[in-house]
N, C-alpha and C positions, 0 to 999 in steps of 0.2 A: 503494501501499497504504499503512496507518497508521502511525505513526511509534513505535507502541510494539510493533508486533511485530516481534520479532526471532529470527533463525537459528537455530538449533539450542535453541530450547526443550524442556526434556526432558520436561515435561510431557507433549508428543506421542510416544509410542511408536509406532514402526509395525514391523508385524508382517510379516516376509521370509516369510508362505505359500506360496516357492512349491515349482518341483520340487525344487533341488539349489542349491551354495552359488555354481557360476558365475552361474546364473541371479541367487541373488540380492546378490552382487561386482555385477554390471554394473544392477542396477536401482538399487543404493545409491550410486553412482560416479554415477547420473543425475540422482538425487536431489538431493547432493553437501551444501554444507551445510545445505540447509531444514532436514535433520532431526539430531538426535544421538544418538537411542536405537531400539535396534531390536531387534524379539522373533523369537527362532526358537526354535521349535517340534519338537515331536515329527516330526512330517511330515518334517522335515529332517536327521533324527541320520541314516539311512541315505543323505544325501545329500551328505553332509560340513559338518553343521551345525556339529560346535566347530570345523572348520579356521574355515569360514566367522566363528565368532565370534572367535575370534583373530587374524585377518584387518583385522575389523572395528573391533579395538581395539588392537591392535599400528601398523600403517598410518597409519588412519585415525582415529584417537582415539575413537572411539562408544564407548556407552554400552550394555552386554549386556544384555538379559532372554531367559535361560534356563527356557523355559517347557516341563517334562518332564512336570512333574504326577507326583510319585513317587509310590508307596503300593506297601506292600510290609512285610514283619516290620522290628519297631524294626533289629534289626543290618543289612539290609542295604538299608536308606535310610540309616543315616549311613556305611555305606561308598559306596555310592551317591556321595552328598553330600559325602564328604570327598574323592573324587575328582575331582568335578565342579568343586569351589571350587582346585582348580588351574591351571582355566584363567580366576581372577580379575574373573568373571563380577561383574555389579551386581546382577540379580536373578535368584531361581532357586525356582520354583515347587513345593512339593508338595500332596499332598491334607489339608484341616483337619484329618485326626483327630487327636486330642491326642499318641495314641503318638508318629505318625507327624511331628509335630511339634516332638516333643522329641528326637527321634532326628536329626534333621536340622537340628536347633540342637545337639547335639552334635558333629555331622558337620562341619559347616562352624568351629567350633575359631574362631583369632582373625583368620580371615580375614574381609576386607570384604564378601563376599557378604549381602546380605539375602535370608532364608528368608520367600516370600511362601503362604499357606495358601490353596488355594482352598475357598471356600464353597459355593454350589451353581454346577454348568456353565451361562453365560449362554445357552447350548443350549435348557435346561431348563423344563417348564413344571410345573404339579401333577400332570397326569398321567403325567409320566414319570418323576414321584417316585412316583405311586401304582403305575407299574407296575414301578418298582426294589424295592417297598416300605418306600419313605422312609416314616416315622411322620407320621401325622395333622397336617395343620397349613400353616396363609400361606406362601408362600416366601420375605417380605419378615423371618415371628418364625426361623422357621428357620436362615438365611442370618443373622442378627445372633446369634445365641445361638452359632451354627458359630466365627463370628468372636471371638467372647468369653471364648471354650475356647481357641480358635486362640490369642489373645494371650495367655492367662495360660498355655500351652504354652511359647511362649520365640518367637512368631512375630513376625518384623519388620513384619510388614504382611499385608493380605488381599486376595484376588482377588473383588472382587465385580458384580455387574452396578449402574447407575447408581440402579436404582430403589432400591438399600438401602443406597447410600453413606452418606445423609442419617444415618440410623437408627445405622447403624457410625460413622460420627464421632461420635455423641451417648453411644457404650459412653464411661463410666468408663477402661475398658481402654483405650480408643482414643488417650488421648494420648500424641504423638509417635511415631505408627502409621502406615504407609503405608496408603493405601486406593489399589489400581491398577485400572483396569476398564475392559473388554472390552465389546463390545456398544455401541460406540459409531458411531453413523452420522450423518454430516452431514444435515443437512435435503435431504428428496428423493433419497436416497441407496437402493438395494437392501440389504433387511435381511438375505440371506441366510441362514444357516441361525442367525439370531438373534432369539430369542424376546422376553428384555429388554432395552430397550434404549432411548437417550437422543441428544439431542446431544450435541455436544463441550462447548457452552457446560452444559446442563443436565446432566452428568456432573461439570466440576469446580465449578460452584457449588453441586452438593450435598456437595461435600465430599471430591471423590478429588481425588489429587493428581498423578495419570498416569490417562492414557485409552492404549487400545492400540487403533488402528485399521491394518486391513490393505486390503483391497480397494479399500477407494474412493479409497486412492492409489495402490497399484502396480500398479491395471487402468487408472488415469488417461492420457489421452494425454499429458500433461506432468507429471508425477509429483509432481515438485520442485513445481510450483504448485496441485498440488492438496491436499501437503503446507500452504504456507505460506495456502493459504485456511481451514482447521483450527486452524490456530493464531491468522488472524484476527478467529474467532469465540469466541476466548476469551477468560475477563475477564482483563484486564493486571495 
C-alpha cells in the first residue's frame, strides 16, 4: 500500500445502502478503521437508520451523513431539521430550492450539522428533466445556478455530480463551502443507476471535498480492501 494512504481519510464517504441497521452495523465492523465517514439514506429510515447513526457515532467515533433530501413547506422542513440535528449529525441533505435551504439553516440553529443542498440528482439526465417539466438548458448550467442560489440561501455545501464540481468550485459563492459528489465509481465498476459519473480521483481533482461510494465497497468480497483501493486512487 502506498505510504500516503491513511485509514479513515474522511474524503471517502461510504453509503450504507443496505436493508437495515443490523446489516449496516455488521458491514461497518467488517470495514473497520479503513472508513471514518458513512452515509445513511432514506431507504434505511424505517430499518433503524437513526439508531445506526447514533451507534456508529457513539461507539465507533464515525462521522455521519444523513441523506434525507428533505423537501416541504418551510415550517415543516425547519421542524424536521431541528429534530434531526439532535442526533449530532455531520451532514444533512435537503433539496436545493432556496426556501427549503433557508428553513433548514434556521432549523439547524447553533448545532454543527452542515446543511447540504441537492442540486440535480446524479441518476437524472436531460430526458428526465424534460419529463419533470424542468426548464430547458444543459444540466451543468442548471446545477451550477442551483448551487449558487443554495449557497446564497445559507447552504454549507451542495451535492452535485463530479461533472459539475469544477464549475461549482469556480463560483464566488462557493468559497469556504463543501462539494460532495455521489455518482463516483472506481474504474471498471458497474454504473448501476447513476448516469453522471467519474472516478474517485477525477471527482476530487474537479473540486469535490468528499466522494460518496456505495456498492463498489459494500458489495466487494473484502469491503475494507475495496475502500483502501479507492483511497489509494485519491490525490495526496
